[in-house]
N, C-alpha and C positions, 0 to 999 in steps of 0.2 A: 418162594424158592430159596433154598439154602444158599449160603454165601459161597461154599466151595463148588456147588453146581453152576452158579453164575460165573465164577472164575474159569471153570472148565469150558463153559459155553463161549466166553469171550476169547479164550485161548484157541478154541476150535475155529471160531470166526476169523481170528487173525491169521491162523495157519492156512485156511482156505483162501483168504484174500491174498496172502503172500504167494500161494501156489499159482493163482491166476495171474498175478502181476508178473511173476517170473516166467510163466508159460508164454505170455504174449509179448514180453520184451526180451526174450532170449537173444543172445548175440548170434547173428548170422554172418556167413562169409559174404563180404561185399565185393562185387566185381567193379573195377573201374578201368578206364582206358589208360594204357601206358603212355601213349603219345596223345596229348590233347591238341590235335591239329585238324585243320580243315583240309581234307585231301584234295580239294579243288584249288587250294591256294599254294600248293607245293610246286615249285618250278625246278628244283634241283635236289638230288639225293647224292650224298657222298658216303661211301662205306670204306673204312680203312682199318688196317692193323699195322704191326711193326714192319712188315715186308711189302705189302701191296696196298694200293688204293684203287677205288673204282668210283667214277663220277658219271651220273646220269642226269641229263637235263631235258626239260620239256621245250621243244621248239616247234611252233606252229601246230599244237595239239598232237604231236608225235614225240614219244620218248626216245631219246638218242643217247647211246653210250658215247661219252665224250673222251674219257681217259680210261685206260691207256691207249685204246684205239677208237676210231670213230665208227660206230655201227648202230643201225636202227634196232630197237628192241622189239621183242614179241609182245604185241598188245595184250594177249591173254595172260602172259606172265606178269606184266605190270599191273593188270587188274587184280591178279591173285596176290601180288605184293600189297596193294592197297587194302584188299579185303582181309587178308590173313594177318598182316603185321601192323599196318598203320591204324586200322580201326578195330583191332582185336581187344578183347576185354580179358583181364587176368585178375585173379584174387590178390588183394593187397594186405590181407590180414596176416599178422605174424604167426608162424607155426612154431610150436615148442616141442 
């Protein structure tokens, strides 16, 4: 086999190997949890901004709005909060 054919064959092999390596190790968007919390270990939630604040506490397995007024919360909405917000997964890869 001539020398330049051997060089071309080696280059072809390197390019095919590089293609498969890049194909199988391509970067993918990774989703991770925003809050790394155990939803069963949460006993109080406080949401606030410059003007208002809201505090919810778990009392005897019932979520109760404590501040600004005392009020029992809707169980389905609290379940939705834990499902949609606390345990949600969002992409953390930077976008350009």
